[in-house]
N, C-alpha and C positions, 0 to 999 in steps of 0.2 A: 216467394218470402223466405228469408232466413230463418230457421228455427231458433228459438232462444237456446244458448248454449248452457249446458251443465257440465261438470267435470265428467260424469260418465260418457258423455258423447266423444271424448277423447281416450276411452278406457281407462281412466286415471281415477285414482281414489281421491275423494275430496281432501284439498290440501287444508292444513291447518293455519288460520289467521288470528290476529288479535283485532278486537273491535274498537273502533271509535274514530273520531277526526281529531287530529293534531293532539293528540295524547302524548304523555311521556311513556313511551313503550320500553320495555326491557326484555331480551330474550337471549338464550344461550344454546348453542348447538351440543356443547359438552359441559357436563356438570362442574360448577365451580368456576367456569372460564371468565365470568361476570364479576367485576370486583364489587364489595360491599361497603357502600359509605364512603366510597372515593373514587375519582375518574381516573387518576393516573398514578397508581402506586410504583415504589420503587422497582418491584419485579412482578408483573403480571402472572396469573396462574398460566401453566403451559409454557410459559417463557415467551407470551404473545406480546405484540406490540400495541400499546395504547396510540390512537390517533384521534383527533378531531374532526369531524366535516361540519364547516359552518355554512349555512344556507342565508345567513343574514350577517351584517356587521356585529361585531362583539358589543357594540354599546346601543345596538337595536333596543326598544322598551320591550319588557318582558313579555307582554302579551304576543309581538309579533319577531321575538327573537328564536331562531330555529339554528338547532346544533343537534348532533349526535356524537356519541363516543362509539369507536370501533375498536375491537380488540383481535387483531388480524395476525396471519402467519409472517406475512412481509409487510412492511410498510408501503403506503404509496409511493414514496419517492423510489422504491426498487421495481416499480411498474413503470417506470421512465426508461426511455432508451434515447438513441439519435433518431429523432423524428423526421420523417421525411413528408412533403406535401402530396397528397393523394388527389386523384381525381374527384370532384364533388358530383359528378353526374347531372343530375338533373336537381339537386339540392341547390336552393337559393336562399339569402339572407338579406333582410333589409339594411342598409336602402338599397333598392334593385329595381332600376326601371330599364326594362329590355325593349318594350313594345309600346306603341302609343295608339292603345283601341280606341274606337269612337264611344263616347260616354253612353252607356244602355246597358240594362240588365242583361247579365249572362247566365246561360246553363250549358251543362255538358251530361251527355248520356255515360253511363259507367265506362270505365276503362279496364278491359281484360288485363289479366295477370298473362305476361309475355312467357314464350317458351323458354327463354334464357334463364339460367339459372341466378336467382338473385336472392340475396339476404333482406330483411328487412331495412338495413342500412342501406346496402346497395340499390335497393328498389324506392328509395324515397325520393318521390317526385313533388317539386312545390309547384303549386296553383297562385297563390298570391302572397305579397308580402306587404308589411306595413310597419312604418316607424324606422327605427335605427337600432339594431342590436348592440353595437356599441354604447350607446346611450341608456340602454336598459329600458327601453319604451318600446311597444309595439308587439308585433307576432308574425307568424308565418302559417297559412294552411297548407298542408301537405295531403297527398294520399300515398300509402305504401303499397306495393306490389310485390310479393315475395312467395317463392317456393322452395327455398333452402334454408337450412337452420344454421346456427353459429355455433358450431361445436368448438371451433379453435379461434373464434373472434371476439373480441369484448368492446364495448362502446361506452363513452360518455360525451355528454354536450355540456360545454362550458358556456355557451351562449344563452341557455334558457331552459326551463322545464318542458317537459314533453308530456302533452296529454293524448293517448291513444284511444281512438274509438274503432274497435274491431267492426267490420262489417260483412266479411265472409271468411269462414275460418277461423278457428281460435289459435291463439298464441299462447306460449309458455316463455314467461320472462325468468331468468336467471339473474338474479340481482345481488349486491353485495349484501343485501339485508334479508334475503331468502328468496323464495321462489314463488310467483303469482300465476296463475291460468286464467285467462279471460278470453270470451268470444263476443259475438254480437248480442248486443243488449247489455254489454258491460263495458266499462273505462278503466283504464290505469294510467296513473300519474307517476313518472320519472323525474324527481327533482333535479336542478340542475347540479351536474358533478356527479351524479351517483352512476356507477359502473354496472353495465347489464348487457345480457345477450339475450335475443329473442328467437324462438324457433316455433315455425308453424305446427301445429298439431295435428293437421289433415293434409299435409303435403302442400296447399297453397294458402295464401292468405291475403286479405284486401282489406284496406280500411282507412281511416283519416288520422291526421295527426295535427294538433294544434301546438306549435312551438311558441312558448310564450317568454318573449324577453324582459317582461317587466316583474313586478312584484309577484308573490307566489299566489297561486290559486288557493281560495279558502272559501268557506261556505257565507253565502250572503246573509244580510241583517234581515230579519222577519220583518221587523216593523210592526205595524197593527196587527198582522197575522198571528203574533204571539210566539209561544215557546214550541209549538209544534208544527208539523208538515213539512213541505218541500223535502229536501234530501235531510234526512235525520242523521246525526253525527254516529249513533251506533252501528248504522248500515255501512259504514265504510271498513274496509278491511286490510289491514297492514301484515306483512308475512312475518314468519318466525324466523330465528338465526338458520341460516345452512351454509355450509362452506364447501370449496373444491381445494382439494391438497392435490394439485396434480404438476407435473413437471414436463408436459409436452409442451412443444412450441405453441406459442399464442400469439395472435395480432391484437394490438390495441389501438383504436381508432379514436381521435379525440376531434370533436368539431369546438374550434377556437377561433374567433375574430372573422366568422363566415366561410372558414377554410377547413378542410379535414387534414388532420395530420395522423400518420401512421407510423407505429413502432413495432420491433418483433420482440418477443419476450420468449424466456424459457420456462414460464410456468403460467398458471392461470392467475390473473389479480382478483377474483372472486374470493377471498381468502379469508373473510370476516367470520370468526367462531362465534363471537358475541358482540351484542351491541345494547346501547340503552339512547334514548334521546326522543326528540319530536320531529326530526328531519329524516322522512324514510319514504320510500314509494308505497303506493295504496291502490286498492280498487274498488269500485262501486258498482252494483247492479242497477241500472237506471230503472228496472221495474220496480225497485222500492220507492222511488219517488212519489211522493203524495200531493198530488196535485190540488190547487185550490182554484176557484174560479167564480163567475157571476153566478148567484142563485136565483134573480129575478129578470133582470133586464141588462142589455148591453155587454160588449164583449171587452174584458179587461185586458190592459196591457200586458203582451207576451213576458214582460220581465218577471211575471208571477212563476214563469217555468224556469228560472235561473236557478242552476244547480250549483255551478261553483262560479266564481268571480275573482279577477285579480283587479284590485282597485287601484286607481291612480291617487294624486295628492288633492284632487278635486273631488270632494263629496258625491256621490251619487254617479260619477263617470268612471267608467271601466276602462283599464287597458285590455282586458278581455274578459268577456260574459261567456260562459257555455251553457247555453238554454236548451232544453230538450221540448219534445211536444210527444207525451206518451198517451198510453189509452186513458182515457176519461169520459165522464158523462157531460152532454151537453144540454142545458135545461133552460137556458134563458129565454123569456116571452117575447114576441114581437121584436124579435132581434136578429140582425144579418149576423149569422154565427161564424162564419170563417174569419180570418183576421182581414181586417179593413183595409181599404186604400189609404197608401200614407206615403209621406217623404221624411226621411230620418236621419239625424246627425250622425248615428251610429251605421257602420258598414257591417253588412251581414254576408259571412260565407254560410251557406246551408248545405246538409246533407242528408241523405235519407238511408236508414240502417237496414229497414225492412218495412213492409206494409205501403200504404199509400199515404200521400199528406193531403189534407182537405181541400186546401186552397189551391193546389195544381194538383189534379187527378190526373191529366194528361202530360206524358212527355217527362215526369220526373219519377225517375226509377231508382230502387235500391241500388246503392254503388254510385249512383251520379251526384252531382253537387251544382250549387249556382252561387252567384255573386250579385247582390244588390248594394251598391256602393253607397256613400255618403250623400244624402241629398238628391238621390236619383228616385223617382216615383215607382212604386209598385204594388202589387196586390193580387186578389183573385184574378184567374183568368176569364175568359167568358163564359164557359161551360160551369164553372163554380159560382159565378155572379148568378146566373140565370137560375140555377138549382137552388142556391140558398135563398134567392128573392121569391120563390115560389113554393118552396117546401112545406108540407103541412108539418107546423111544429109541435113537437112533443117530445118528452125524454128520449135521448138517442145516445147510445154509447158509442164512442170510437175505438174501435179494438184493433188489435194487431199490427199497429202502427208505432213507429218511433223514428223521428226526424230530431235534427238538433241544429243549431246554429252557434259558430264561432263570430261573436259580434265585438268590434272594436270601436273606440271612438276615432280613430284613425282612418283615412282613405286606403283601401287595399289596391295594390298595383299587381296585375297580373302578369306571370312570366311569358316567357317565348315559347317554352315547352306547352304551357297550357293553351296559350293562343293559337297555337300551330295544330293542336289535336283534330281529328277528324270527327271527334266525339262532340266537339264545340256545336251546339245547336243554333244555325245560322237563323232559324225563323223564330227563335225565341221572343225576341221583341215583337213579333207579328201576333202572339197569343192574345194580345188585348185588342186587336184591330176589329173584332165583332162587338166590342162595346160601342153601341150606338149612341148617337145623340138623344137626351132625355129632357124633356122639358113640357111635361104633360100638360093639356090645354091650350098650348099655342101651336098655330099651325106651321110656323116654319121659322129659320133663323131671323132674329131681329136684334135689337140693341135696346137695353135699358140703362144706360149709365147714368142717367140724370136720377139722382136720389129720390126725387120728388114725383118720377114716375112721368110718362108721356100724358 
């Protein structure tokens, strides 16, 4: 099991952060660098350039309008150059249909970090895609395998925002807005268009990424749950301003239109000295999630574990839901406690950060992942069913576990890379073979289709 990450694990002092979700933040790395009472003065302090970064259309309603003002050493137009198309490696973008696998649940064992030196961007491997990035709908599920930092490389994604879920090893994100550190048990969201570099703090790093092509991730409505619990806004952390004023060679890579484009610069583009606004990267410790659940009987819908959601125009239908399964108490009486058998309109990409998942105690390992696609049945394996059906029920705490899902209303297509992995468990569909015929009180198979009975 991966131990929960704390800054001391990497020998780092705890970084300062600003607290809250979607707030109008402000931060300056030099005193007086942030204009007061206006966004674009005739001359900015220190001679800086004022630049707006918009994450939504200018005319979006105020509640959903996202933008930040950046005060930087060079404007972003100076971070452009003559771009050349780069090899995207194993990174794929929807729509992407490379293989035609039989329809069935799929599961993979963990993929090891290779010996070849790879940055987080070079080590991005797409498992599934859904929707159409150009139409700004859908998502992709990736794993990253990294063992090299990005001291002279910077990246930004124009196709979607990126939700990082570290599973092995911590990452240090150097962004235009400041520095974020996160390890197993935490997540980091980098909005579309925000420049960053990611460095493994312990030599190697492995984790999951949801590339969200649609609307921004936000906190789900709580409905009758009320004002508290689930992911509370105060637990989200946004960095404070920090900048690089370096004139060494730097390579900028941009993901745009499903391709990677590269240009060489003579300076670092992470040069924002001050900023204010509500469009910025952030982190969240998943162990701060306050779960709710059934207190008497039955198993509640797993949607009660939704941490972040990217809605569509259809109420209650998500382009992406990020759902977690953390430590929690199980207390329901006369109840089958693991997730029930079901067929779902949503498609579920699942990963395990640490511990064990109660519905799949065998074969689902930390660092592994599975796909249960739209309208394909799934549920507990034979061992989990037998154990849950015969257990002596009483209050029980699930501890030391953290699983998650990237869930979308669109079907997820498996890439050729994922389909060809030796880690693809060919016998996964057989995990349910041991579920025997059950019709107690009847001797053998028969038919009772007549509603009036025999």
